[in-house]
RODREN-300336 format. One record per residue: x, y, z of N, C-alpha, C in turn. Coordinates in steps of 0.05 Angstrom, whole numbers, plus 32768, in hexadecimal, padded with zeros to 4 digits. Layout:
N
XYZXYZXYZ...
This chain:
613
86D68C74833386F38C76832F86FD8C5E831E870E8C63830B87198C4E82FB872E8C3E830B872D8C24830A873E8C14831C875C8C17831787648C1682FE87818C1782F887868C2982E0879F8C2782D687A68C3882C0879F8C2B82A587A98C1382A187A18C03828A87A98C0F826F87BD8C21826E87C68C2C825587B78C46824F87C58C59824287BA8C73823D87A28C73822A87A18C5F8218878D8C5F820487718C60820F876C8C51822587518C50823087498C6B823C875C8C7D824187578C97824D87578CAD823887598CA6821F875A8CBA820A873E8CC5820587358CD38219871A8CDF8218871C8CFB822487098D0C821D870A8D27822687068D28824487168D38825287138D3C826E87248D2A827F87288D31829987398D2182AB872B8D0882B3873B8CF282B787308CD982C0873D8CD382DB872C8CD082F087368CCA830B873B8CAC830D87538CA48315875A8C88831887688C848332876E8C6B833A877B8C65835387968C72835687A48C75834087C08C7F834187C18C9E833E87AA8CAB833D87AA8CC8833A87958CD18327879C8CE48315878A8CEE830187988CEE82E6878A8CE382D287948CE282B787888CFA82A887998D0D82A087908D25829387928D228275877E8D2C8266877D8D2A824987758D45823D87818D4B822787798D628218877D8D5D81FA87678D6081EB876A8D5D81CE87718D7981C3878A8D7C81BA87958D9681B287A68D928199879A8D8A818287A98D84816A87B88D9B815F87AF8DB4816587BD8DCC815B87D48DD5816C87D88DC9818387EC8DD2819688078DC58191881D8DD4819588388DC9819388408DBC81AC88378DC581C3883D8DB981DD88278DC181F188238DAF8205880F8DB4821A881B8DAB823488178DBC824988208DB6826488088DB6827688088DA4828987F48DA4829F87FE8DB682B587ED8DC882BD87F38DDA82D487E08DD382EB87EA8DC582FF87DA8DBF831787DF8DD5832B87CA8DE0833687CD8DF6834A87DE8DEC836187F48DFB836788068DF4837D881D8DE18375881E8DD9835B88338DC88352883F8DD3833988568DC9833288648DD2831A88578DC68301885E8DD282E988538DC882D0885C8DAC82C9884A8D9D82BB88508D8282B3884B8D81829588608D7A8286885D8D788269884D8D5F8261883A8D62824E88288D4D824688328D41822C882F8D27822988378D19821188218D1A81FC88288D1981E388158D1C81CD88158D0381BC87FD8CFA81B287FC8CE4819F87F68CEF818387F48CDD817087F18CE6815487D68CF4814E87C28CF0815F87A88CFC815A87A58D17816987BA8D20817687B98D3A818387B08D3981A087AF8D2181AC87A88D1F81C987C18D2481D987BF8D3681ED87D48D3A820087CB8D2D821B87DD8D1E822787D58D0F823F87EC8D0E825487E48D0C826D87F78D07828287E88CFC829A87F78CEC82AA87EC8CE282C387F98CF282DA87E88CFD82EC87F38D0A830487EB8CFA831C87FF8CEF832987FA8CDE834187F28CF0835987F98D0A835787F38D1C836D87D68D27836C87CA8D27835487B08D338351879A8D21835D87868D2E8367876F8D21837487558D30836C873F8D25837487268D33837287298D4D838187228D64837487258D7E8380873E8D8D837787518D7F836B87698D8C836087608DA1834B876D8DB8834C87678DCC8337877F8DCD832487788DD1830A878D8DCF82F687858DDF82DD87998DE482CC87968DF182B287AA8DE4829F87A88DEC828687BC8DE4827287CA8DFC826787E48DF9826187F38E0E825487FA8E05823787F18E15822487F48E0E8208880C8E1D81FC881E8E0E81F088368E1981E388468E2B81F588478E24820F88578E338222884C8E4F822988348E558220882B8E718222880E8E73822C87FB8E69821C87DE8E6D822287D58E59823787CA8E64824D87C08E53826387A18E51826087978E39825F877A8E358259876E8E21826D87548E22827287478E0D828187448DF48271873C8DDF827D87368DC6826F871B8DCA8260871B8DC6824587018DC9823786EC8DB5824086F68D9F824C86E38D8B825786E18D8D827586E88DA4828086E58DA8829D86C98DA282A786C78D9582BD86AD8D8F82C986A68DA382DF86B88DB682E586B08DCB82F786C68DE182F786BD8DFA82F786CE8E1182F986C58E21831286D38E1D832886CA8E2A834186C98E48834086DA8E54832E86DA8E72832C86CD8E7A831286DC8E7B82FC86D08E8282E286DD8E7182CC86D48E7582B386DD8E63829E86FB8E66829787078E7D829F87248E80829987358E7A82B187298E6E82C687388E6782DE873D8E4982DF874C8E3F82F287528E2282F387398E1082F4873A8DFA82E787268DE582E887298DD5830187148DC7830A87158DB68321870F8D99831987208D878323871B8D6A831D87028D61832C86EF8D57831D86D78D4B832886D58D2E831F86D08D1C833286CC8D00832B86AF8CFC832386A98CFE830A868D8CFC830186818CE0830786928CCC830686878CB1830B867D8CAF8328868A8CBD833A86818CBD835686678CCB835A865F8CDD834786468CEB834A862E8CDA834286338CC48334861D8CB4832A860F8CA6834185F58CA2833D85E58C93835185E58C76834985E58C65835D85E38C48835885C98C41834B85B48C4F835385998C4B8346858E8C66833E858C8C6A832485828C84831A85648C84831985598C9C831C853C8CA0831A85338C9682FE851F8C8682FD85178C7A82E3850A8C8D82D085008CA382DA84F28CB782C984D58CB182C684C88CC182B684AB8CBF82B084A78CBC829384908CB3828B848A8CB0826E84898CCC826184908CCD824884918CE6823984758CF3823884608CE2823684458CED8235843E8CFE824D844B8CF8826484458D07827D84548D21827F84658D28826C84768D3F826F84658D59826D84688D698282845E8D85828384778D95828B84828DA48278849D8DAF827B849C8DCC828584AE8DD3829684B08DEE82A184CD8DF7829C84D18E09828984EC8E13828284F48E298295850C8E28829F85168E3C82B285338E4282AE853B8E5A82B685578E6382B6855F8E6482D485738E5482DB85798E5182F885808E6C8304858E8E7D82F685978E96830285818EAB8306856B8EA982F885558EBC82FB853B8EB18306853B8E97830A85228E8A8314851D8E91833185328E948341852E8E99835D85408EB18366853A8EBB837D854B8ED1838885688EC8838C856C8EAF839485878EA4839885968EA0837E85878E99836985948E94834F85A58E7C834F859E8E68835F85AE8E508362859D8E37835F85AB8E1F835F859C8E06835F858A8E04837885958E0D838F85858E0C83A7856C8E1D83A5856E8E34839785568E44839385418E36838385498E27836F85368E17835F852A8E018370853B8DF4838085328DDE8391851B8DE683A4851D8DFF83AE85088E0883C084EC8E0A83B384EC8E0E839984D28E11838B84C88DF7837F84D68DE1838384CC8DC8837784B18DBF838184AB8DC1839B84908DB983A4847A8DCA839784808DE48394846C8DF5838684688DEC8369847D8DE5835B847A8DDC833F846B8DC1833E84718DAF835184638D95835184458D9A8356843E8DAB836984228DB0836F84148DBE835884238DCE834884188DDB833184108DC7831C841F8DB0831A84198D9C830684318D9882F384478DA482FA845F8DA182E9846C8D8682EE84738D7882D984808D5E82DC849D8D5E82D284A78D7482C684C28D7582BD84CB8D9282BD84E38D9882C884EF8DB282C585058DB082B085078DC582A0851D8DC6828C852F8DDE829385488DD88299855B8DED82A085688DF8828785688E12828485788E1E826E85958E17827385A68E19825E85C18E0D825F85D18E15827885DE8E01828385EF8E05829B860C8E07829586148E01827C86318E018276863D8E1C827C86568E1B828686628E34829086688E48827A86648E61828186688E78827086778E8D827F86848E9F827186938EB5827F867F8EC7828E86888ED182A586798EE582B386658EDA82C786548EEC82D186428EE682E786278EDC82DE861F8EE382C686048EDB82BD86038ED9829F85F28EC7829585F08EC2827985D88EAF827585CC8EB0825D85B78E9D825785C28E80825885DB8E7D825085E78E62824F85EC8E58823385E28E66821F85E58E5C820386008E6581F786118E728206862B8E7A81FD86418E6D820E863C8E548215864E8E45822586698E3F8218867E8E3D822886988E36821D86A38E1C822A86988E14824186A08DFC824E86878DEB825386828DD9824086688DCB823F86638DB8825786788DAD826386758D99827886738DA6829486798DC08296867B8DCC82B086628DDC82B786518DD282CA863A8DE282D186428DFC82DF86358E1182D8863D8E2C82E0863F8E2E82FE86568E368308865B8E388325864A8E4D8332863F8E608323862D8E74832F86148E68833B860D8E50833185F58E43833A85FA8E2F835186148E288355861B8E14836A862F8E00836086378DEF8371864A8DDA8369863C8DC2835C864B8DB0834F863E8D988344862D8D89835886378D87837186278D798385860C8D87838A860B8DA1838885F28DB0838B85DF8DAA837485EA8DA8835C85D98DA1834585CD8D85834985DF8D73835285D58D57835785BF8D57836C85C28D68838185AE8D69839685938D73838B85948D868378857C8D90836C856E8D79835D857D8D69834E85708D53833F85648D3F835285728D39836885678D26837C854D8D318387854C8D4A838D85348D568399851D8D55838585238D5B836C850E8D5A835785038D3D835485158D2A8353850E8D0F834F84FE8D04836785048D0D837F84F58D05839684D88D0E839484D38D24838584B88D2E838184AC8D24836684BA8D11835984B18D06834084B08D1B832A84C38D2E832B84C68D42831784DF8D3C830784DD8D3982ED84F48D3582DB85038D4F82D8851D8D4D82D1852D8D6482CC853B8D6182B185368D74829F85428D75828585578D8C828485698D8A8272857E8D9E826F85808DA6825285828DC0824D85868DCC823385A48DCB822D85AD8DBF821785C98DBE821185CE8DCA81F585E68DD681F285EC8DE581D986058DD881CD86028DCB81B686188DBE81A9861F8DCB818E86108DE0818686138DEB816B86288E02816A862F8E0D818186448E238181864E8E27819D86648E36819F866F8E3E81B9866D8E5C81BC86708E6681D4866E8E8281D986858E9281CE86828EAC81CB86968EBD81BE86AD8EC581CF86AC8EC181E986C18ECB81FB86CC8EB4820C86E78EB3820D86F68EA0821D86F18E83821486ED8E8081FA86EC8E6581EE87088E6181E187188E5181ED87348E4D81E487388E3781D087238E2981C987268E1181B887348E18819E872F8E2F8193873C8E378179875A8E37817C87648E3C819487818E40819887918E25819787848E0F819E87938DF6819F87848DDF8192876B8DE3818A875B8DCE817D874B8DDA816787598DE68154874B8DF4813F87388DE2812F873E8DC8812E872E8DB5811F87148DAE812E87108DBA814686F78DB6815486E18DC4814486E88DD7813386D58DE6812386D98DE1810586C48DE380F686C48DDB80DA86CE8DF280C886DD8DEA80B486E58DFE809F86D18DFD808886BE8DEB808986AB8DE8807386908DF4807886888DF78092866E8E008099866F8E1780AC865B8E2980AA86588E3F80BD863C8E4080C786388E4E80DD861E8E5280E9861B8E7080EF86048E7880FA86008E94810186138E9D811786208E8A812486338E91813A86508E8E813286558E88811886718E85810F86758E698104868F8E60810386948E4580F986848E308108867B8E1C80F9866B8E078105867D8DF4811486728DE6812886818DD1813686868DBB8122869F8DB0812386A78D9C810F869D8D808117868B8D75810786808D5B810D86878D4780F8869A8D4D80E686A08D3D80CF86BD8D3480CF86C38D1D80C286DE8D1480BF86EA8D0980D987048D0480D887128CF880EF87128D0B810787188D24810287188D37811986FC8D3B812486E88D3A811286CD8D3C811C86C48D26812E86D18D0F812C86CB8CF9813F86D18D00815C86E78D0F816086EF8D17817B86DB8D2C818686D18D3D817486BD8D51817C86A38D438182869A8D30817286828D22817786838D138192869B8D078197869E8CF981B0869B8D0C81C886A78D2481C586A68D3881DA86898D3F81E086798D4481CB865D8D4D81CF864C8D3681D9864F8D1E81CF863F8D0781D986468D0181F586608D0281FC86688CFE8218865B8D13822A86588D2B8220864B8D408230862E8D38823586208D2F822186048D27822486028D10823986148CFC823686138CE68249861A8CEF8266862C8D02826886328D0C828386198D178291860A8D29828385F38D34829085DE8D1F829685DA8D0C828485C58CF8828785CD8CE2829A85E68CD9829985EF8CC282A985FA8CCB82C4860C8CDE82C4861A8CE582DD86098CF782EF85FB8D0B82E385EA8D1C82F385CE8D1082F685C58D0082E385AB8CF482E485958D0582D8859C8D1782C585878D2682B785758D1282A8855C8D1A82A585488D08829885458D0D827A85528D22827185508D28825485608D40824D85648D44823385738D5B822985638D68821385648D82821285598D9181FB85718D9D81EC85748D9581D3858B8D9D81C285848DB781B485948DCC81B9858F8DE681AE85968DE7819085848DF3818085898DFB816485998DE68155858F8DCD8153859E8DB8814685A08DBC812885908DCE811C85938DD3810085AE8DE080FA85BC8DEA810E85D68DF6810B85ED8DE1810E85E68DC8811385FA8DB2811485FE8DA880F886138DB380EB86188DAC80CF86288D9380CD861C8D7E80C186298D6480C086218D5580A786348D508095862E8D40807D86398D24807F863E8D1B809886488D00809C86338CEC8094863B8CD3808F86288CBE808986148CBA80A0861E8CBC80B8860C8CBA80D0860D8CD580DD85F68CE380DC85F58CFE80E785FA8CFD810586078D12810F860D8D14812B85F48D11813D85DE8D1C813485C58D1B814585BC8CFE814885C08CEE813385B88CD2813485CB8CC2814685E58CC8814385F98CBA815485F48CC1817185EF8CDA817885EB8CE2819385D38CD3819F85BC8CD4819185A48CC8819C85A78CAA819F85B28C9D818B85B68C80818C85C98C7881A385DE8C8881A785F08C8281BD85E28C8581D885D48C9B81DB85C58C9F81F585B18C8881F985A28C8181E5858E8C6D81E8859A8C5281F085B18C4C81E485BE8C3181E985CC8C30820485D68C46820D85E58C46822685D58C4C823F85BC8C55823B85AC8C5C825385918C4D825285928C34824B857A8C248249856F8C20826685558C1D826885498C188282853F8C32828F85458C498283853B8C62828D852A8C70827885198C81828185098C93826F851A8CAC826A85298CAC8254853A8CC3824D852D8CD0823585288CEA8238851A8CF98223852D8D0C8215852E8D0B81FA853F8D1C81EA852E8D2E81D985338D4881DA85238D5C81CD85348D6E81BB85288D7881A685378D898193852A8DA48190853B8DB8818B85338DD1817F853D8DCF8162852C8DD0814F85348DCA813385248DDA811F85308DF0811685238E018103851C8DF280E9852A8DDC80E485268DCD80CB850D8DBB80CC85008DB880E384E88DA780E584EC8D8C80D885008D7D80E285088D6380D784F98D4D80E584E28D4680DA84D18D3280E784DE8D1680E984F28D1080D784FE8CF680D8850D8CF080F185158D05810085238D02811985108CFB813084F68CFC812B84E28CF9814084D28CE0813D84DA8CCE812B84CA8CB6812584C68CA4813C84AF8C95813B84A88C82815084A28C67814384B68C5A813884B08C41812984A48C2B813A84AA8C2A8154849F8C158165848D8C21817A84838C39817684738C46818984828C57819D849C8C53819F84AD8C6381B084C18C7281A084CB8C8881AA84DE8C99819C84F88C89819785008C87817D85188C79817785308C8B817C852D8CA5817485438CB88177853B8CCE818B852A8CE0818285228CF7819285048CF7819884FE8CFE81B184E28CFD81BA84D18D1281AD84DD8D2A81AA84CC8D4181A084DE8D58819884D18D6A818984DD8D83818184CD8D9B818C84DB8DB0819384CD8DC9819A84BB8DD2818384A28DD88189848F8DE08174848D8DFE817184A18E09816484A18E26815F848A8E2F814D84818E1D813B846B8E25812984528E2A8139844D8E1A814D84358E1E815E84388E39816C844F8E3E817884528E578187844F8E6F8174845C8E6E815D845C8E86814C84408E8D814284318E78813A84168E7E813084048E87814784068E7B815E83F68E83817583FD8EA0817D84168EA7817D841F8EC2818484138ED6817184148ED0815784088EE3814383EA8EE7814983DC8ED1814E83C08ED3815383B98EE3816C83CA8EE1818183C48EEE819A83CD8F0B819A83E38F11818C83EF8F2C818D83EC8F3C817483E88F2F815D83E78F3D814484028F45813984188F3D814684338F44813D843A8F35812484488F428112844F8F3680F8846C8F3D80EF847D8F45810284998F4B80FB84AB8F34810384C38F3580F884D78F2080FE84CD8F0580F484D28EF0810484CA8ED580FB84AC8ED280FB849D8EE4810884808EE2810884758EE780EC84858EF480DB847C8EFA80BF84758EE080B084828ECA80B6847D8EB180A884638EA480B084568EAF80C5843D8EA380CF84268EB780CD842C8ED080C584188EE580C684038EE480B084098ED5809A83F68ED4808483DE8EC3808B83E18EAD809883CB8E9B809F83D08E8E80BA83D18E9D80D083D88E9280EA83C58E7D80F483AB8E8180EE83978E6D80F7839C8E5280EA83A18E5280D183A78E3880C383C18E2C80CD83D58E3D80D183EF8E3380DC83EB8E2780F883DB8E34810883D68E29812383C78E0E812283B38E0D811183A48DF4810F83B58DDE810583C68DE380F183D78DCE80E683EC8DC580FB83F68DD8810B84098DD1812083FC8DBF813483E48DC6813D83D58DB5815083CF8D9A814583C98D98812C83C18D7F812083D98D6E811883EF8D7A810F84048D6B810284208D72810D84228D838121843C8D89812D844A8DA18121844F8DA08107845C8DB680F984488DC480E6844B8DDF80E5843C8DEE80D1844A8DED80B684658DEE80B684748DEC809E84808DD0809B84778DC38086847F8DA78081848A8DA48065849B8DB6805D84A68DB58042849E8DCD8031848C8DDE803A84848DF5802B849A8E0B802C84988E1D801A84AB8E34801984A78E45803284BD8E49804084BD8E5A805884C48E76805084B28E89805584B68EA4804A84CF8EB2805384DA8EAB806B84F18EBA8075850B8EB58066850D8E9C805A85258E97804A851E8E8C802E85048E8C802884FB8E85800D85058E69800485068E568017850D8E3B801184FA8E28801F84F88E0F801584E78DFC802384F08DF7803F84DD8DF4805284E48DEF806D84D38DD8807884E08DC4808484D18DB0809284CC8D96808284C38D82809084BC8D68808584A08D61808E84928D50807F84778D48808784768D3C80A484638D4580B484638D3D80D084488D3280D984348D2F80C7841A8D2780CF84198D0B80DB842D8CFA80D4842E8CDF80DE84388CDD80FB84438CF38105844E8CF3812184388CF68135843B8CEB814D84278CEF816284298D0B816D84148D16817984168D318183842D8D36819684348D2281A784498D2781BA84658D2781AE84678D27819484818D2A818784888D48818484778D5A818D847D8D76818D84778D8281A984888D9581B184858DA381CB847A8DBF81C484638DC581D084568DDF81CA845A8DF281E2845A8E0B81DB845E8E2081F084528E3A81E484498E4B81F684418E6681ED84568E7A81F4846A8E72820384818E83820984998E71821084B18E7B820C84C98E6E821684DF8E83821784F78E7A8220850D8E8E822385138E9D820A85128E8F81F385198E9C81D985038EB081D284EA8EA781D284D58EB881C884D08ED181D984D88ECF81F384D68EE7820484F18EF7820285078EE9820785208EF68209852B8F0281F085228EF881D9852B8F0381C0851A8F1B81B785078F2381C784FA8F3C81C3850C8F5281CE850B8F6981C3851D8F7F81CB851A8F8681E985018F8581F284FC8F8D820E84F48F75821F84F78F5D821484F28F45822484D68F41822F84C28F4C822184A68F4B822C849B8F2E822A848E8F278240847E8F0E824084638F13823484558EFD822E843B8EFF822284278F0E8233842A8F0C824E84198F1A8260841B8F38825D84318F42825284348F5F824E842A8F68823284238F558221841C8F5B820683FF8F5881FF83F08F47820F83D48F41820883C38F45822083A98F45821C83958F47823283958F2D824283898F2F825A83888F17826B83778F01825E83638F08824E83538EF4824183628EE5822C83728EF4821C83838EE7820883988ED6821583A28EDF822C83B68ECF823A83AB8EB5824383928EB5824C83848E9C825383818E8B823A837C8E98822383788E88820A83928E7A820383A88E85820A83C28E78820483C48E5D821283B48E59822783B68E41823783AA8E29822883A18E2D820F839A8E1681FE83B38E0481FD83CA8E0F820283E38E01820483E08DE8821583D28DEA822C83D28DD4824083BC8DBF823A83AA8DC5822783938DB3822383968DA2820A83AC8DA581FB83AF8D9581E383C28D7E81E883C48D6A81D783D48D5281DD83F28D5481D683FB8D6C81CD84178D7081CA84238D7581E5843E8D7281E8844B8D768202844C8D94820884428D9D821F84438DBA8225845B8DC2823484648DDB8230847A8DE6823F84738E03824784778E09826184748E24826B848F8E30827184918E4A826E84A98E58827684A68E64829284BB8E6382A184B98E6A82BE84A98E8482C284968E8382D484858E9A82DA846C8E9C82C9846B8E8D82B384558E8F82A0843B8E8682AE843E8E7282C084268E6782CD84198E7C82DF84288E9282E6841D8EA782F784198EC182E7841A8EBF82CD84168ED682BB84278EEE82C484408EE982CB84528EFF82D384598F1082BB845F8F2982C184688F3C82AC84858F4282AF84938F3582C184B08F3982C384BD8F3382A884CD8F45829D84D98F3F828384EE8F29828684F48F1B8270850B8F0A826F851C8F14825885318F23826085418F31824C855A8F20824485668F28822E857F8F1B822785958F28823885A58F17824685BA8F22825785D38F11825485EA8F1E825886048F10825886188F228267862D8F16827186418F258280865B8F268271865A8F2F825786728F31824786818F4A8250869B8F4A824986AC8F61824F86B98F6A823686C28F83823586D28F8E821F86C48F8E820586D28F8581F086C88F8681D486AF8F7481D186AF8F5D81DF86988F4A81DD867F8F5881E786818F6781FC866A8F76820786608F8B81F486728F9A81E8866A8FAF81D5865D8FA381BC86688F8D81B2865D8F80819B86418F7581A1863D8F6B81B986238F6181C1860F8F7781C286168F8E81CE86048FA581CF85FC8FAE81B386108FB181A2860B8FBA818785FA8FA6817786008F8D817A85F28F78816C85D58F76817585D08F7A818F85B58F79819985A48F8F818D85AF8FA7818B85A08FBD8181859C8FBB816285B18FB1815585AF8FAE8138859A8F99813185968F85814285838F70813D85678F7A813985618F91814585458F9B814585428FB4813285558FB9812185548FCF810F853C8FCF80FE85338FB780F5851D8FB680E285028FB480EF85018FB7810A84E78FB7811884DD8FD4811B84C48FD8811684B98FF4811684BE9001813184BB8FF2814784BE8FFE816284DB9007816884EE8FFE8157850A9004815D8518900D8143850A901D81338514902481198527903C811A852A904A8130853C906081338551905A8148856890678147857D9063815B8572906A81778562907E817985579086819385459070819F85359063818D8525904D819785369035819F854B90308190855C90198196856C901E81B08570903781B7857E903D81D0856E903481E88554902F81E58543902681FB85469008820085538FFA81EE85578FDD81F2856B8FD9820985648FC9821D85778FC5823485928FBA822B85A68FC4823885C28FBA823385C58F9E823E85CA8F8A822D85CC8F6E823785E18F6B824C85F68F7B824C860D8F77825E860B8F89827785F58F97827A85F18FA7829385E58F9482A885F18F9282C085E68F8082D585C88F8582DA85BE8F9D82D685A28FA382DB85908F9382C8859A8F8D82B0858A8F7D829D85858F6182A8859A8F5582B385978F3B82C085848F3D82D885888F5182E985788F548301855A8F5882FA85558F6682E485398F6B82DD852A8F5282D485398F3E82CD852E8F2582C285278F1182D8852F8F1682F1852A8F048307850C8F04830F85018EEC831384E68EEA831D84E58EF4833A84CF8F02834084CB8F0C835C84B48EFB836884BB8EE6837684A78ED4838084968EE0839684A28EF383A584928F0083BA847B8F1083AD84828F1E8397846E8F2D838984598F1B837C84618F048371844F8EF18365843B8EE8837A84458EE2839284338ED883A784208EED83B184278F0783AF84168F1D83B884018F2483A384068F1D838A83F58F26837483DD8F14837083C58F20837383AD8F11836F83AA8F06835383B08F16833E83AF8F0B832283C28EF4831E83DA8EF5832A83ED8EDF832783E28EC6833483D78EC9834C83CD8EB2835A83B58EA5834B83A58EB7833F838E8EAD832F83988E9D831783AC8EA7830A83B68E9982F283C58E7F82FA83D28E7F831183DE8E66831B83C88E51831F83B28E59832B839C8E46833083918E3C8315838F8E4D830183868E4482E783998E3082DB83B38E3682DC83C78E2382D283C58E0982E083C38E0982FA83C18DF1830A83A88DE1830283928DEF82FE83798DE282F6837C8DD482DB83888DE282C8838B8DD682AD839F8DBF82AD83B38DC182BD83C78DAB82BE83BB8D9382CC83A98D9782DF839B8D8082EB83898D7282D7837C8D8282C6836C8D7782B1837D8D67829E83948D73829783A68D65828583AF8D4A829083B68D4B82AA83C08D3282B783AC8D1C82B783938D2282BE837F8D0D82C183718D0682A7836E8D198294835E8D14827D836D8D12826383828D21826083908D23824683A88D10824483B88D0F825983D08CFE825883C88CE1825483B38CD6826183AC8CBA825A83A58CB6823D839A8CCA823083948CC8821383AE8CC8820383C18CD8820B83DB8CD881FD83E88CBC81FE83E68CB0821683F18C95821983E38C80820883C98C84820583BA8C7281F383C38C7581D783C98C8D81CF83D28C9381B483BB8C9D81A383C18CB1819383AD8CBD818183B18CB18165839B8CAB8158839C8C9E813E83928CB0812783888CC7812E837E8CD9811983778CF4812583758D088113836F8D23811B835F8D318105834C8D41810C833D8D5080F9833E8D6E810183418D7F80ED83428D9C80F3832E8DAB80E283268DC180ED83138DD380DF83188DEF80E883198E0280D4831A8E1E80DB82FD8E2880DA82F58E3680EF82D98E3F80F282D78E5D80F482C38E6880E882BD8E8580EA82D58E9680E382E48E8E80CF82FD8E9D80C882F68EB980BE83048ECD80CA83018EE880C1831D8EF280B983248EEF80A0833F8EF6809883538EE480A483658EEF80B5837A8EDF80C183718ED380DC835A8EDA80E683528ECF810083388EBF80FD83308EB3811383188EA28113831C8E8D812983108E76812483128E618138831C8E47812D83238E35813F832D8E1B8137831C8E06814583198DEF8138830B8DD88143831D8DC0813D832B8DB68151833E8DA0814E83348D88815E83348D708152832A8D588160833E8D41815B834B8D398171835D8D228170834F8D09817983538CF3816A83458CDA817083598CC5817A83528CB7819083648CA1819A835B8C87818D836C8C73819183668C588187834F8C4B819583478C5681AC83308C4A81BB83168C5981B583168C6A81A182FD8C77819982F68C9081A883098C9881BA83058CB281C8830F8CC881B783058CE081BD830F8CF881AE83138D0F81C183288D1E81BC832E8D3781CB83298D4D81B783188D6081BE83118D7681AC83178D9181B983238DA281A983278DBE81B2831B8DD1819E830A8DE381A782FE8DF7819783068E1281A383118E248192831B8E3D819D83158E538189830D8E6A819383078E828182831D8E978187832D8E9C817283438EAF8175833C8ECA816983238ECD8161831A8EE78155830E8EF8816A83078F11816382FA8F23817582DC8F22817282D18F10816182B58F0E815C82AB8EF2816582918EF1816C82858ED7817282828EC7815982878EAD815B82848E9B814482738E83814D82668E76813982558E5F813F82668E49814B825D8E3D8160826B8E27816D82678E0E815C827C8DFF815582788DE68146826C8DD1815982648DBA814E825A8DA4815E82708D9A817182688D95818A827B8D8B819D82758D6D81A3828A8D5E81A782878D4281AD82798D3F81C8826A8D2A81CB825C8D2581E4826F8D1981F8826E8D22821182808D18822582868D2E823A829F8D30824282A78D43825782B08D5D824A82A68D73825582B28D8D824E82C98D91826282E28D8F825882F98D90826982FD8DAC827482F98DC0826282FD8DDB826B82F08DEE825682E68E05825F82DB8E18824E82BD8E1C825382B08E2A824082938E2F824382838E16823F82708E128250825F8DFA824D824F8DFB8233824F8DE68223823E8DE6820B82218DE8821282138DF8820481F68DFB820B81E88E0381F181D08DF881ED81C08E0081D681B98E1D81D681B98E2981EE81B38E4681F081CA8E5781EA81E28E4C81E881FA8E5B81E282098E4E81CB81FF8E5281B3820B8E44819C82258E528191822E8E67819F82448E768194825D8E7381A682748E758199828D8E7981A882938E9781A882958EA281BF829B8EBF81C182B88EC381BD82C08EDC81BA82DC8EE281B682ED8ED681CC83028EC881C483168EBC81D7830B8EA481E682F48E9981DE82EA8E8181EC82FA8E6981E382FC8E5681F683088E3C81F182F78E2781FE82F38E1181F182E58DFA81FC82F68DE181F682FB8DD1820A83098DB7820782F78DA1821082F38D8D820082E18D77820682EF8D5C820282E58D48821182EF8D2D820E82D78D1A820E82D58D0A81FA82BE8CF881F982C18CE181E682AC8CD081E582AD8CB981D382A28CC281B882B08CBC81A482A68CC28189828F8CB08182827B8CBA817382678CA7816982738C93815682688C7B815682758C65814682798C6D812982678C7D811E82698C85810282818C9780FD828C8CA3811282A38CB5810F82BE8CA6811282BD8C8D811A82D68C7E811F82E58C7A8104
């Protein structure tokens, strides 16, 4: 709680400020002619405006728990865009939360980035309860599996009962469907007690299409110069852009400082259009790093542009961002395992083996080459980055949920190929699993939202139109089979069934495999990541057209090497020479078995001969 008033200027920030004399309410509404504060149970209070468009008032009657809204121009009633909780829904009154009171005197210090084994989950579908408490119950299971970090899909409040979270309209308000802010804080405490980090996916590049009122009173929150696939870009430039930047950076600090999250994953940052001298992404990272010193805070990007300069390690530690999601690895691996070549897989279908090898060796497959989908250069050179500057996965919410029928890899490939995908856990890049993947579940993860009216109809039409160019959905009759995103059954079908997982022998077997590989990673591979890799060699072996095998060998500064040999073809190929040392996993090397059979993988760790240093 702030001790005194000290003048309105110090409170000219987004959201209510709880002080000894009451609550100081703020709203940046430069497009509004007038704003009134509406406290539930009290009469309206006219707010004063300054030259920059800030409306403010002090309410001595307001307290923590007070519910309130704003009335714009005597007509439109809206929630606080900086609301920290919406007990009902996004168009209902906001609740005053004292975020400073949520902070811990001593925050969990975190774990090193090299130790990260990430488990992405959607709170609403991860458990039968669909709440923070439901996630909390499974934390011991995840710890025992070998998970060291959970990543929650966006929590920001959205209209309706269920949503992926990427169409949020109130960025500071964790969705009430999952629990209260105190319940979220309890989840973080429980995870930290088990030495599990908690990351959060945040969306700063756009707002949802329904019940986003910012256009009505803060039109300059959005850019007139830039657009994205979701409409006008968020305005990050000029004087007005400074208030928007402050809003977004304050949001990041709220999750990291007040709730105690250990890191953030920034969604689709290539859609953050900013030609300022200091790009927003740099300002955000530098602010977080400077204000949260003494903790292990991890910042991650989804970035179609493959901008290696944001991932630099000038002093051995991440200056800005720890890592980027490695879509190139996923896309090339998916093509090799499934043979699919439509949509964005088309850009990897010409030489998937080479793309996979380059991703494993250098992080990005595209480092400035022409990208076939838009016929322009994509990416920056990344060979100088350490392996842990990229996060690898064989599945995630996007790659499953953006399929028309939401199929997981376990529904698309044989069990042997599914095991082959676990090369993910044996390489020195940071691995990420999507909820249920460790048990090879076939439960779909579909795209779902609870839109109403025109927004619902547009979503249905847009979803079906998206797959017009896919052979499997080339006719209207075929597209009618695509589940309706706004039907509650679509959401229900995406929920994990843990009772069924526990009954399933194949699921239990795959869980044991995942646990075995993660134990190997913990004891053998993570120490090598901490030592640091100083070189890598790659070889394509037994190539048959687009398939064949890979031989990748990473070398540490202490003369050790980690080697992965994998055959992605349907034919046996000659096994390359293996380093002497431990076979971490796979077929035992033997002079009597000089071949890698279809789908074989071998991972070795050993000392390089002096001549190879």
